[in-house]
SEBA-961297 format. One record per residue (C-alpha): residue number from 0; y, x, z; residue in one letter. Coordinates in steps of 0.02 Angstrom, whole numbers, plus 50000, padded with zeros to 5 digits. Last residue first. Layout:
# residues N
NUM, Y, X, Z, a .
...
***
This chain:
# residues 323
322, 54440, 56701, 55382, d .
321, 54560, 56852, 55335, f .
320, 54640, 56764, 55180, s .
319, 54657, 56836, 55006, q .
318, 54815, 56835, 54921, n .
317, 54934, 56704, 54840, s .
316, 55112, 56737, 54909, a .
315, 55179, 56575, 54989, a .
314, 55181, 56653, 55165, a .
313, 55295, 56807, 55124, l .
312, 55422, 56701, 55026, k .
311, 55441, 56580, 55166, l .
310, 55451, 56721, 55282, l .
309, 55607, 56793, 55174, r .
308, 55692, 56644, 55180, d .
307, 55661, 56625, 55375, y .
306, 55725, 56804, 55400, q .
305, 55885, 56766, 55305, e .
304, 55905, 56593, 55400, p .
303, 55887, 56690, 55567, s .
302, 55727, 56682, 55658, l .
301, 55675, 56639, 55828, d .
300, 55680, 56455, 55849, n .
299, 55654, 56398, 55672, y .
298, 55469, 56446, 55645, f .
297, 55397, 56259, 55615, y .
296, 55400, 56256, 55426, y .
295, 55280, 56405, 55431, v .
294, 55154, 56316, 55501, p .
293, 55108, 56220, 55357, d .
292, 55034, 56044, 55407, v .
291, 54853, 56000, 55436, h .
290, 54839, 55808, 55492, q .
289, 54780, 55737, 55656, g .
288, 54946, 55659, 55686, n .
287, 55032, 55823, 55668, k .
286, 54916, 55977, 55659, h .
285, 54988, 56154, 55672, v .
284, 54863, 56302, 55635, e .
283, 54862, 56481, 55685, y .
282, 54733, 56620, 55632, h .
281, 54772, 56771, 55742, c .
280, 54716, 56942, 55667, h .
279, 54592, 57082, 55691, p .
278, 54488, 57109, 55536, g .
277, 54363, 57011, 55430, t .
276, 54341, 56857, 55518, s .
275, 54205, 56714, 55534, k .
274, 54198, 56714, 55731, g .
273, 54276, 56851, 55829, t .
272, 54412, 56977, 55769, s .
271, 54535, 56989, 55904, g .
270, 54703, 56958, 55961, v .
269, 54738, 56916, 56124, y .
268, 54753, 56756, 56245, g .
267, 54870, 56617, 56307, i .
266, 55022, 56710, 56345, v .
265, 55172, 56590, 56386, e .
264, 55309, 56593, 56243, g .
263, 55323, 56393, 56246, r .
262, 55257, 56344, 56424, k .
261, 55071, 56307, 56470, v .
260, 54990, 56174, 56570, h .
259, 54810, 56222, 56603, d .
258, 54683, 56083, 56567, g .
257, 54557, 56188, 56481, v .
256, 54593, 56383, 56519, h .
255, 54713, 56515, 56442, a .
254, 54680, 56692, 56453, k .
253, 54553, 56707, 56302, i .
252, 54493, 56864, 56236, r .
251, 54463, 56955, 56074, y .
250, 54547, 56803, 55990, m .
249, 54485, 56745, 55821, h .
248, 54586, 56568, 55822, g .
247, 54738, 56483, 55887, y .
246, 54753, 56302, 55867, l .
245, 54911, 56200, 55879, t .
244, 54931, 56018, 55916, e .
243, 55065, 55881, 55885, y .
242, 55056, 55698, 55883, g .
241, 55199, 55674, 56011, y .
240, 55104, 55773, 56136, g .
239, 55091, 55959, 56138, h .
238, 54897, 55966, 56139, n .
237, 54849, 56161, 56130, i .
236, 54688, 56216, 56050, v .
235, 54621, 56392, 56097, v .
234, 54493, 56504, 55998, h .
233, 54364, 56629, 56035, n .
232, 54267, 56626, 55863, g .
231, 54355, 56507, 55735, y .
230, 54206, 56501, 55623, g .
229, 54145, 56330, 55660, s .
228, 54041, 56396, 55798, e .
227, 54184, 56393, 55903, s .
226, 54205, 56500, 56073, y .
225, 54293, 56420, 56206, d .
224, 54475, 56367, 56262, a .
223, 54508, 56183, 56216, q .
222, 54630, 56058, 56253, k .
221, 54763, 56160, 56343, v .
220, 54909, 56062, 56401, t .
219, 55074, 56079, 56311, g .
218, 55242, 56167, 56290, d .
217, 55265, 56253, 56125, a .
216, 55216, 56414, 56021, t .
215, 55081, 56468, 56148, a .
214, 55086, 56652, 56130, y .
213, 54950, 56771, 56070, i .
212, 54973, 56954, 56152, p .
211, 54913, 57101, 56053, t .
210, 54726, 57152, 56099, g .
209, 54662, 57201, 55940, q .
208, 54803, 57265, 55823, p .
207, 54901, 57131, 55729, a .
206, 54873, 57031, 55572, a .
205, 54946, 56847, 55572, f .
204, 54845, 56730, 55473, d .
203, 54941, 56564, 55440, l .
202, 54842, 56386, 55433, g .
201, 54729, 56261, 55347, a .
200, 54661, 56383, 55207, h .
199, 54596, 56285, 55079, f .
198, 54459, 56379, 54969, k .
197, 54471, 56477, 54816, a .
196, 54317, 56593, 54796, v .
195, 54271, 56769, 54850, k .
194, 54131, 56697, 54973, y .
193, 54158, 56806, 55124, v .
192, 54357, 56842, 55107, p .
191, 54387, 56675, 55047, d .
190, 54520, 56676, 54923, v .
189, 54674, 56547, 54965, r .
188, 54724, 56372, 54922, s .
187, 54850, 56315, 55057, g .
186, 54936, 56408, 55204, f .
185, 54980, 56591, 55203, g .
184, 54885, 56740, 55223, s .
183, 54942, 56919, 55297, a .
182, 55097, 56876, 55385, i .
181, 55124, 57027, 55504, r .
180, 55257, 57113, 55427, t .
179, 55405, 56998, 55477, l .
178, 55502, 57142, 55567, d .
177, 55523, 57023, 55716, r .
176, 55333, 56972, 55716, n .
175, 55276, 56954, 55894, s .
174, 55122, 56840, 55892, v .
173, 55112, 56654, 55894, p .
172, 55282, 56617, 55795, q .
171, 55397, 56511, 55866, i .
170, 55452, 56321, 55853, a .
169, 55288, 56214, 55892, p .
168, 55371, 56050, 55952, i .
167, 55331, 56000, 56129, g .
166, 55501, 56093, 56198, a .
165, 55595, 55967, 56074, l .
164, 55501, 55824, 56136, l .
163, 55510, 55852, 56315, k .
162, 55706, 55868, 56288, e .
161, 55707, 55716, 56191, k .
160, 55604, 55622, 56319, n .
159, 55769, 55520, 56399, k .
158, 55827, 55502, 56215, v .
157, 55645, 55431, 56165, m .
156, 55665, 55314, 56313, g .
155, 55811, 55242, 56243, d .
154, 55748, 55237, 56068, i .
153, 55615, 55116, 56151, e .
152, 55747, 55022, 56243, d .
151, 55843, 55016, 56075, y .
150, 55685, 54927, 55999, s .
149, 55690, 54808, 56139, k .
148, 55867, 54756, 56112, f .
147, 55832, 54732, 55921, q .
146, 55685, 54621, 55956, y .
145, 55805, 54509, 56064, a .
144, 55933, 54526, 55929, v .
143, 55819, 54467, 55796, r .
142, 55759, 54325, 55902, m .
141, 55946, 54267, 55926, t .
140, 55978, 54273, 55743, l .
139, 55837, 54176, 55688, n .
138, 55864, 54043, 55832, n .
137, 56049, 54040, 55782, l .
136, 56014, 54018, 55603, q .
135, 55895, 53880, 55639, s .
134, 56004, 53784, 55759, t .
133, 56146, 53784, 55635, l .
132, 56047, 53710, 55500, g .
131, 55966, 53589, 55624, q .
130, 56140, 53539, 55692, m .
129, 56227, 53503, 55521, l .
128, 56060, 53403, 55474, d .
127, 56048, 53313, 55643, g .
126, 55914, 53340, 55751, e .
125, 56000, 53432, 55899, g .
124, 56022, 53589, 56022, l .
123, 55840, 53584, 56067, s .
122, 55807, 53718, 55939, s .
121, 55899, 53851, 56053, v .
120, 55742, 53842, 56172, l .
119, 55636, 53933, 56049, q .
118, 55691, 54092, 56123, l .
117, 55565, 54077, 56270, e .
116, 55413, 54076, 56133, k .
115, 55425, 54246, 56091, d .
114, 55280, 54279, 55985, k .
113, 55355, 54217, 55827, e .
112, 55491, 54339, 55834, m .
111, 55365, 54487, 55869, e .
110, 55274, 54441, 55709, k .
109, 55461, 54421, 55616, m .
108, 55496, 54598, 55684, r .
107, 55321, 54669, 55637, a .
106, 55331, 54601, 55469, s .
105, 55508, 54683, 55437, d .
104, 55424, 54850, 55464, p .
103, 55496, 54963, 55628, i .
102, 55515, 55132, 55572, p .
101, 55393, 55272, 55633, s .
100, 55465, 55390, 55756, a .
99, 55534, 55563, 55715, e .
98, 55665, 55563, 55856, f .
97, 55798, 55572, 55734, i .
96, 55714, 55462, 55600, s .
95, 55712, 55342, 55743, r .
94, 55893, 55327, 55762, y .
93, 55941, 55348, 55579, v .
92, 55837, 55251, 55453, n .
91, 55754, 55118, 55559, n .
90, 55883, 55079, 55682, d .
89, 56014, 55102, 55552, r .
88, 55937, 54969, 55441, k .
87, 55916, 54855, 55599, e .
86, 56081, 54870, 55645, l .
85, 56157, 54839, 55462, e .
84, 56044, 54690, 55454, a .
83, 56117, 54629, 55617, m .
82, 56299, 54659, 55560, q .
81, 56254, 54557, 55401, q .
80, 56181, 54414, 55509, e .
79, 56335, 54426, 55618, l .
78, 56450, 54399, 55468, h .
77, 56346, 54255, 55414, a .
76, 56348, 54178, 55583, l .
75, 56538, 54186, 55582, q .
74, 56549, 54102, 55415, q .
73, 56433, 53965, 55487, q .
72, 56530, 53951, 55634, v .
71, 56687, 53924, 55533, i .
70, 56593, 53793, 55428, s .
69, 56537, 53703, 55576, y .
68, 56708, 53703, 55650, n .
67, 56774, 53606, 55506, s .
66, 56620, 53489, 55498, r .
65, 56640, 53462, 55692, l .
64, 56833, 53431, 55657, d .
63, 56800, 53289, 55528, d .
62, 56673, 53215, 55632, n .
61, 56798, 53209, 55787, e .
60, 56921, 53131, 55677, q .
59, 56794, 53005, 55617, r .
58, 56749, 52964, 55798, l .
57, 56934, 52948, 55853, n .
56, 56969, 52826, 55702, k .
55, 56809, 52736, 55756, a .
54, 56879, 52718, 55923, r .
53, 57055, 52651, 55871, p .
52, 56968, 52528, 55750, s .
51, 56959, 52580, 55568, d .
50, 57017, 52445, 55437, i .
49, 56924, 52446, 55267, y .
48, 56750, 52396, 55322, k .
47, 56784, 52331, 55503, f .
46, 56930, 52216, 55424, a .
45, 56827, 52150, 55277, i .
44, 56689, 52110, 55400, a .
43, 56819, 52025, 55522, v .
42, 56880, 51920, 55378, i .
41, 56713, 51868, 55315, i .
40, 56653, 51821, 55492, v .
39, 56817, 51723, 55528, a .
38, 56791, 51628, 55354, s .
37, 56622, 51579, 55399, v .
36, 56673, 51526, 55572, f .
35, 56812, 51414, 55497, a .
34, 56707, 51337, 55360, a .
33, 56576, 51299, 55498, a .
32, 56712, 51216, 55618, i .
31, 56780, 51119, 55462, f .
30, 56616, 51055, 55410, g .
29, 56562, 51001, 55588, f .
28, 56720, 50907, 55600, v .
27, 56701, 50829, 55443, r .
26, 56513, 50783, 55482, l .
25, 56556, 50710, 55644, l .
24, 56699, 50598, 55566, k .
23, 56569, 50543, 55439, v .
22, 56435, 50490, 55575, r .
21, 56585, 50387, 55663, l .
20, 56612, 50284, 55523, p .
19, 56783, 50289, 55431, t .
18, 56887, 50108, 55432, e .
17, 56979, 50062, 55292, l .
16, 57073, 49885, 55321, k .
15, 57047, 49769, 55177, e .
14, 57135, 49709, 55018, y .
13, 57080, 49560, 54933, r .
12, 56955, 49517, 54801, l .
11, 56820, 49477, 54900, s .
10, 56679, 49575, 54812, h .
9, 56819, 49697, 54731, t .
8, 56865, 49744, 54902, n .
7, 57039, 49832, 54885, y .
6, 57068, 49981, 55006, y .
5, 57173, 49983, 55154, y .
4, 57237, 50138, 55268, k .
3, 57323, 50120, 55441, i .
2, 57446, 50252, 55488, k .
1, 57458, 50283, 55667, k .
0, 57625, 50288, 55741, m .
***
């Protein structure tokens, strides 16, 4: 049964029935609904902030797993980078040294990395902070590995040409000298036989009777075989490749011709005294990458250690050259 409310009317001085206007009723209903909605929003906000939904829990767990895996991958990358640095060091200091190849500077490796655009595809993995760091490390390591493979391909070519390289390095004396009595003058500052002053002597002088055979000291191609106005007289220059050239001067007669392919030990001419010379001898030079080097350090194929040591002492003696 509905309760009826009354109120005391001071004007009429009696109790009257209380009636609520429709407008007030509507306002009360609207206020209740608004309060309920605001309360619900507050409750939901608090719930989302402090209570994870199943999907949020899964995402949070996946994120934690990713961070953990990222840490492991970073450790693995650091280990790989350390191994890569060791390979690069070994490449420069060991493998290329064996074949007398110049080391690859770090600047060249970095320049090659910048040129290789295809390897930049790794950078498409992601843009987040974690992924950017990982992508950068992977990109750098991938390019270093690619360049190292290229270097090993070059070394593989050197290995295949090792036999040719060894055959192209001057390794014997240009004249027969088993008793080591034919070294007349060594490499370096020597007294000039004509001007009687100390001058740089760019090779070794082997004194021998006129007509003594002169041998190519390594495989190669005859580059010059003619008379030189610069003092060498009848002379031969052989290009052995790999930066090596040898010169044989003051020949009595030249046997080789320009363009001939000669083998180590093959006769290319005969001892004489043509050009600026004071007696029959073979002036012998070794050039490495255009620079004069002491030929005595290349006589290792036909000498014992004792003979080589004796030859070094003979070549180092200060005396007068023959040319």
